C-alpha positions as a printed Julia matrix, in Angstrom:
448×3 Matrix{Float64}:
 64.32   -31.2   -30.83
 67.97   -32.05  -31.59
 68.42   -36.11  -32.31
 71.98   -35.42  -33.9
 74.79   -33.29  -32.9
 77.61   -33.17  -35.18
 80.04   -33.23  -32.41
 79.07   -36.74  -31.49
 76.67   -38.2   -28.56
 76.11   -35.97  -25.6
 76.19   -37.39  -22.05
 73.13   -37.67  -19.9
 70.98   -40.39  -18.24
 72.38   -43.72  -19.26
 69.63   -44.87  -22.32
 69.26   -48.71  -23.06
 71.87   -51.14  -24.49
 70.5    -50.25  -28.06
 71.13   -46.37  -28.03
 74.49   -46.59  -26.37
 75.83   -48.93  -28.87
 74.47   -47.04  -31.59
 77.64   -46.77  -34.01
 79.18   -43.02  -34.64
 81.23   -43.68  -37.73
 81.23   -45.98  -40.66
 83.87   -48.43  -38.7
 81.56   -49.09  -36.3
 78.42   -49.98  -38.21
 77.47   -53.52  -39.48
 75.79   -54.86  -42.39
 74.23   -53.06  -45.44
 77.56   -53.84  -47.29
 75.46   -53.21  -50.63
 75.68   -49.63  -49.36
 78.73   -49.15  -47.85
 81.03   -51.2   -49.63
 83.79   -49.54  -51.82
 82.47   -48.09  -54.94
 78.74   -48.09  -53.39
 76.75   -45.08  -53.09
 76.84   -44.56  -49.32
 80.43   -45.18  -49.15
 81.02   -42.52  -52.05
 78.55   -40.03  -50.07
 80.98   -40.24  -47.05
 84.19   -40.13  -48.68
 82.96   -36.89  -51.24
 81.02   -35.64  -48.12
 78.5    -34.25  -50.44
 75.01   -35.66  -49.35
 72.03   -35.38  -51.97
 68.21   -35.65  -50.2
 67.72   -39.44  -49.33
 65.32   -41.41  -48.34
 66.31   -44.64  -46.13
 63.77   -47.43  -46.65
 64.34   -50.5   -44.64
 62.9    -52.86  -41.88
 62.93   -52.05  -37.81
 66.57   -52.51  -36.35
 68.32   -52.44  -39.71
 70.25   -49.07  -38.72
 68.42   -46.63  -40.94
 68.53   -43.93  -38.27
 72.11   -44.56  -37.51
 73.26   -44.63  -41.27
 71.22   -41.37  -41.69
 73.49   -39.76  -38.58
 76.83   -41.19  -39.99
 76.13   -39.89  -43.62
 75.28   -36.27  -41.86
 78.25   -36.37  -39.73
 80.21   -37.13  -42.16
 79.03   -34.11  -44.4
 80.16   -31.65  -42.03
 76.83   -30.03  -42.36
 74.37   -28.7   -39.54
 71.86   -31.27  -38.95
 68.53   -30.67  -37.51
 65.75   -33.61  -36.86
 61.87   -32.81  -37.46
 58.95   -35.15  -36.01
 56.44   -35.96  -38.86
 53.74   -36.33  -35.79
 54.57   -33.58  -33.34
 55.8    -30.71  -35.71
 53.81   -28.61  -38.29
 54.31   -25.73  -41.08
 55.51   -23.29  -38.08
 58.73   -25.78  -37.5
 59.28   -26.26  -41.12
 59.57   -22.47  -41.78
 61.67   -22.04  -38.85
 64.23   -24.88  -39.71
 64.05   -23.47  -43.36
 64.96   -19.95  -41.98
 67.54   -21.25  -39.77
 69.07   -23.22  -42.86
 69.63   -20.15  -44.77
 71.61   -18.31  -42.11
 73.58   -21.61  -41.84
 74.96   -21.05  -45.13
 74.76   -17.11  -45.35
 76.86   -16.9   -42.1
 78.9    -20.59  -41.83
 78.48   -21.81  -45.66
 76.96   -24.46  -44.13
 74.7    -27.05  -45.6
 71.35   -28.15  -43.33
 70.62   -31.98  -43.1
 66.84   -32.38  -42.24
 66.61   -36.14  -40.94
 63.11   -36.77  -40.82
 62.22   -40.2   -38.88
 59.25   -42.36  -39.93
 58.82   -39.81  -43.19
 55.62   -41.91  -44.05
 53.92   -40.05  -41.46
 54.45   -36.89  -43.75
 51.1    -34.97  -44.24
 50.23   -33.41  -47.69
 50.65   -29.88  -46.4
 54.37   -30.79  -44.55
 55.45   -32.55  -47.71
 54.44   -29.82  -49.76
 55.76   -27.29  -47.45
 59.24   -29.11  -47.8
 59.46   -29.09  -51.34
 60.43   -26.16  -52.76
 63.37   -26.24  -50.28
 64.54   -29.45  -50.9
 64.55   -28.78  -54.49
 66.36   -25.24  -54.24
 69.18   -26.92  -52.2
 68.44   -24.94  -49.05
 68.44   -28.25  -47.39
 69.08   -32.09  -47.7
 66.4    -34.25  -46.8
 67.14   -37.68  -45.23
 63.94   -39.68  -44.31
 63.7    -42.95  -42.52
 60.66   -45.36  -43.13
 59.75   -48.89  -42.96
 56.92   -48.2   -45.55
 57.41   -48.3   -49.1
 57.92   -44.85  -50.15
 56.25   -45.38  -53.47
 53.45   -45.5   -51.81
 53.88   -42.97  -48.92
 55.79   -40.22  -50.21
 54.32   -38.07  -52.75
 55.57   -38.18  -56.22
 57.35   -34.73  -56.67
 59.34   -35.09  -53.54
 60.4    -38.63  -54.15
 61.49   -37.83  -57.37
 63.93   -35.43  -55.55
 65.29   -37.75  -53.39
 67.72   -40.82  -53.89
 65.88   -44.03  -52.03
 68.59   -46.29  -50.56
 66.77   -49.97  -49.74
 68.37   -50.99  -46.74
 68.09   -54.93  -45.83
 67.14   -57.19  -42.5
 70.76   -58.03  -40.83
 71.43   -61.42  -40.89
 71.86   -63.88  -38.14
 75.48   -63.54  -38.43
 75.6    -59.48  -38.39
 73.56   -59.27  -35.21
 75.9    -61.62  -33.47
 78.62   -59.43  -34.26
 76.52   -56.24  -32.6
 75.55   -58.61  -29.55
 79.46   -59.8   -29.12
 80.52   -55.88  -29.4
 77.91   -55.22  -26.95
 79.06   -57.86  -24.3
 82.77   -56.58  -24.7
 82.81   -52.85  -24.85
 83.68   -51.74  -21.55
 82.7    -48.35  -22.24
 78.89   -48.42  -23.49
 77.83   -51.9   -23.5
 78.34   -55.26  -20.93
 82.15   -55.17  -20.78
 82.44   -54.35  -17.3
 80.15   -56.85  -15.91
 80.72   -60.32  -14.58
 78.85   -62.51  -17.06
 78.74   -66.33  -18.05
 76.77   -66.78  -21.18
 76.78   -70.02  -23.29
 77.47   -68.43  -26.75
 74.56   -70.81  -28.29
 71.84   -68.24  -26.64
 73.47   -65.67  -29.0
 71.54   -67.76  -31.36
 68.26   -68.07  -29.82
 68.38   -64.29  -29.89
 69.21   -63.9   -33.44
 66.95   -66.12  -34.72
 64.0    -64.79  -33.15
 64.47   -60.86  -33.74
 64.78   -61.71  -37.48
 67.39   -58.82  -38.5
 66.39   -56.34  -35.92
 69.52   -55.37  -34.19
 67.66   -52.9   -31.87
 65.26   -55.82  -30.46
 68.39   -58.09  -30.32
 70.52   -56.01  -27.69
 67.47   -55.09  -25.64
 66.93   -58.83  -25.47
 70.37   -59.04  -24.49
 70.2    -56.33  -21.69
 66.78   -57.78  -20.39
 68.41   -61.37  -20.12
 71.49   -59.91  -18.09
 68.95   -57.93  -15.92
 66.95   -60.85  -15.44
 69.88   -63.0   -13.92
 70.91   -62.5   -10.21
 74.89   -62.42   -9.56
 76.49   -64.91   -6.98
 78.42   -64.22   -4.11
 81.38   -62.8    -6.37
 79.22   -60.91   -8.76
 79.12   -63.33  -11.7
 75.72   -63.34  -13.52
 75.1    -66.7   -15.19
 72.93   -66.02  -17.95
 70.72   -69.06  -19.13
 68.07   -70.06  -21.55
 65.12   -69.16  -19.42
 66.28   -65.66  -18.78
 66.42   -65.18  -23.07
 62.81   -66.94  -22.7
 61.74   -64.57  -20.22
 63.54   -61.37  -22.09
 61.71   -62.34  -25.55
 58.63   -62.8   -23.7
 57.75   -66.17  -25.59
 58.36   -69.49  -25.26
 61.76   -70.13  -26.93
 62.21   -73.42  -28.88
 65.28   -75.33  -28.53
 66.57   -75.79  -32.21
 69.59   -75.88  -33.65
 69.76   -75.23  -37.43
 72.97   -77.33  -37.84
 72.31   -80.01  -35.77
 69.99   -82.83  -35.17
 66.9    -81.08  -34.02
 67.31   -79.49  -37.44
 66.91   -82.55  -39.28
 64.33   -84.24  -36.93
 61.84   -81.59  -37.33
 62.65   -81.07  -41.25
 62.05   -84.9   -41.72
 58.96   -84.78  -39.48
 57.54   -82.69  -41.5
 58.31   -84.25  -44.66
 56.79   -87.36  -43.61
 53.51   -85.68  -42.13
 53.06   -84.36  -45.57
 53.75   -87.74  -47.27
 51.44   -89.32  -44.82
 48.58   -86.9   -45.51
 48.57   -85.5   -42.31
 48.06   -81.65  -42.8
 47.88   -80.55  -39.12
 51.09   -82.5   -38.22
 52.84   -80.71  -41.01
 51.35   -77.4   -40.39
 52.68   -78.26  -36.54
 56.19   -78.78  -38.03
 56.0    -75.92  -40.35
 55.26   -73.5   -37.42
 57.8    -75.14  -35.11
 60.46   -74.34  -37.8
 59.47   -70.67  -39.02
 59.08   -69.5   -35.01
 62.77   -71.08  -34.27
 63.96   -68.98  -36.89
 64.55   -71.57  -39.77
 65.07   -70.51  -43.01
 61.91   -70.06  -44.48
 63.34   -70.58  -48.25
 65.11   -74.07  -46.83
 61.38   -75.18  -46.17
 60.28   -74.1   -49.56
 62.82   -75.81  -51.22
 61.99   -78.98  -49.66
 58.18   -78.47  -50.41
 59.45   -78.03  -54.3
 60.95   -81.39  -54.1
 58.42   -82.7   -52.09
 55.79   -81.84  -54.6
 57.63   -83.81  -57.73
 58.86   -86.51  -55.63
 55.82   -87.76  -53.34
 52.71   -85.89  -55.24
 54.17   -85.89  -59.04
 51.54   -86.53  -61.45
 49.13   -87.5   -59.19
 48.22   -84.03  -58.92
 50.6    -81.77  -61.19
 49.14   -78.42  -59.73
 51.03   -79.35  -56.61
 54.45   -78.4   -58.38
 52.89   -74.86  -59.73
 51.61   -74.0   -56.1
 55.03   -74.95  -54.75
 57.02   -72.74  -57.15
 54.54   -69.97  -56.61
 55.01   -70.42  -53.08
 59.11   -69.08  -53.34
 57.66   -65.87  -55.31
 55.11   -65.22  -52.64
 57.43   -65.52  -50.07
 59.89   -63.59  -52.15
 57.01   -60.76  -52.6
 55.82   -60.72  -48.91
 58.69   -61.42  -46.82
 57.93   -62.06  -43.43
 56.03   -61.27  -40.89
 53.47   -62.28  -43.18
 55.16   -65.0   -45.58
 54.12   -67.66  -43.04
 50.86   -67.41  -44.72
 51.14   -68.59  -48.25
 53.78   -71.68  -46.74
 50.85   -72.45  -44.54
 48.85   -72.94  -47.7
 51.14   -74.79  -49.68
 51.85   -77.29  -46.76
 48.27   -78.21  -46.05
 47.61   -78.52  -50.04
 50.8    -80.88  -50.37
 49.71   -82.68  -47.49
 46.18   -83.07  -48.66
 47.14   -83.91  -51.83
 47.16   -87.4   -53.64
 50.72   -89.17  -53.68
 52.49   -90.88  -56.32
 56.37   -91.37  -56.74
 55.91   -93.08  -59.96
 57.87   -90.32  -61.82
 60.3    -90.44  -59.26
 60.87   -94.38  -59.34
 60.74   -94.52  -62.96
 63.56   -91.75  -63.24
 65.57   -94.66  -61.19
 64.84   -97.4   -62.6
 65.93   -95.57  -65.9
 69.28   -94.39  -64.12
 69.74   -98.18  -63.01
 70.02   -99.26  -67.46
 71.75   -95.84  -67.83
 74.51   -96.8   -65.75
 74.43  -100.69  -65.94
 74.53  -100.81  -70.06
 75.81   -97.46  -70.76
 75.45   -95.66  -73.73
 72.98   -97.5   -76.07
 72.9    -96.54  -79.59
 69.78   -94.27  -80.15
 67.45   -95.65  -83.11
 68.22   -94.56  -86.5
 64.81   -93.17  -87.01
 65.06   -91.02  -84.14
 67.98   -89.53  -84.56
 68.83   -85.89  -85.52
 69.68   -85.38  -89.4
 71.07   -82.19  -89.99
 73.46   -82.84  -92.76
 73.75   -84.5   -95.84
 75.8    -87.56  -94.76
 73.74   -88.15  -91.91
 70.77   -88.62  -93.79
 72.64   -90.53  -96.15
 73.48   -92.82  -92.83
 69.93   -92.93  -92.51
 69.86   -91.1   -89.76
 66.04   -90.37  -88.94
 65.01   -92.19  -91.99
 61.32   -93.78  -91.29
 60.44   -91.38  -88.63
 56.76   -90.72  -88.26
 55.74   -87.34  -86.87
 52.79   -88.06  -84.48
 51.14   -84.89  -85.43
 50.15   -86.52  -88.83
 48.23   -89.49  -87.56
 45.07   -89.62  -85.93
 44.68   -88.95  -82.26
 48.66   -87.37  -82.5
 49.99   -91.05  -81.68
 51.72   -93.49  -83.62
 53.11   -97.05  -83.09
 56.81   -96.23  -82.79
 59.62   -97.74  -80.89
 61.67   -94.83  -79.36
 64.2    -96.88  -76.91
 67.15   -98.38  -78.27
 66.75  -102.02  -79.44
 68.3   -103.6   -76.27
 65.92  -102.14  -74.09
 62.69  -102.68  -76.13
 59.63  -103.47  -74.13
 60.88  -101.86  -70.88
 58.09   -99.94  -69.06
 59.84   -97.34  -66.55
 56.86   -95.08  -65.34
 54.18   -97.09  -63.76
 51.36   -94.48  -62.87
 49.36   -95.26  -59.87
 45.36   -95.5   -59.87
 44.72   -91.99  -58.06
 44.01   -88.41  -58.73
 45.25   -86.88  -62.28
 47.79   -90.0   -62.56
 44.67   -92.15  -63.12
 43.95   -90.39  -66.25
 47.58   -90.89  -67.21
 47.55   -94.65  -66.42
 44.58   -95.42  -68.42
 45.74   -93.39  -71.59
 49.09   -95.12  -71.56
 47.38   -98.33  -71.26
 45.5    -97.53  -74.25
 48.6    -96.66  -76.04
 50.94   -99.93  -75.07
 47.94  -102.15  -75.75
 47.89  -101.4   -79.32
 51.85  -101.57  -79.61
 51.37  -104.74  -78.15
 48.65  -105.96  -80.41
 50.78  -105.2   -83.37
 53.45  -107.29  -81.53
 56.02  -104.01  -81.01
 56.09  -104.85  -77.33
 55.55  -107.8   -74.63
 53.61  -106.79  -71.64
 55.09  -107.76  -68.84
């Protein structure tokens, strides 16, 4: 079965909007600038009309099949497609025979497109290998799975892997607007009334999948009934029905965005993991940027938990790495773990408050002189000026501590950090009290 024809799309029964709006050239293609910008590999393939064997790896709806079509068409090659599920070794023989004839009689290279190449079985991969190796065919495989695990090493080593990224919400919106305006292939000939903000709802839920976004738009338009003048008013309810799930009202640039993130943080601060998880789910389901949420959790781990549980900050930072590694849809799992932990952890803002107090003195008193005995003395002149004179190295004393003054003269006796009697900070508090008591006994400081 031919998926592609080098002379463009063929006429037939009208297909879904996502198929009708499939770009036929590079000017219509949206996204993947890291591959298609000037000087990038896919752009070079199009300009030079020389196509190597490729594997296009990316999430659903990111443009793998479309890009394969554009690259193949631009090369002027004879294009065939192969089903890794429905075809067998016999079909491979026929394709390779045809490829040899195309080259012999028309001097045309054959590009073979294999969608879902990860479904190739070992026999199919082995049968294709020599023909890819000797250049009889150029293979373009598309997959949503990591080719390192799904394609055998010999075949993979003969292909260049191009990684496609999920389309951004702005890129999806460009595609939807184009479909609404296109009178030939899209919805441009229909009388439609649609609030532009409804496109934000679609883009949030389709998570970089252009096909899903276009199908959702088409279904919503179909659900809207025309009035007496033939005008269809597409509403939030139509979008929700097309999505087949409850769509959440959540303007990422508006009040509700700030309301929900505020509720999330206050729930964690109030040690309510149930409420924190509820608001986390609200944000993720509404399409909030997960990295925005993680940044807030990292800040929270230091500001609101601090040294009551130092592990909280490590977990929050690890959540960022875990999300980068897994991505969506599974990325919500480490976020949920982190939110539950942060909400359940003992709380202390002592280090946060201490910094704020120290900052006040910095602003009010300016740059007070650093005590001579703790100044750096890298030069002879500095040593002659008593820089570093009398400094006692704590590790040379019992317990790794020596009674010493480190604050400027004007601030001696000042205590900024006042640990709370909770969690790990209780141990810190007890140790600091012992050390401060020793200094007080020696008359170094006066406890307030």
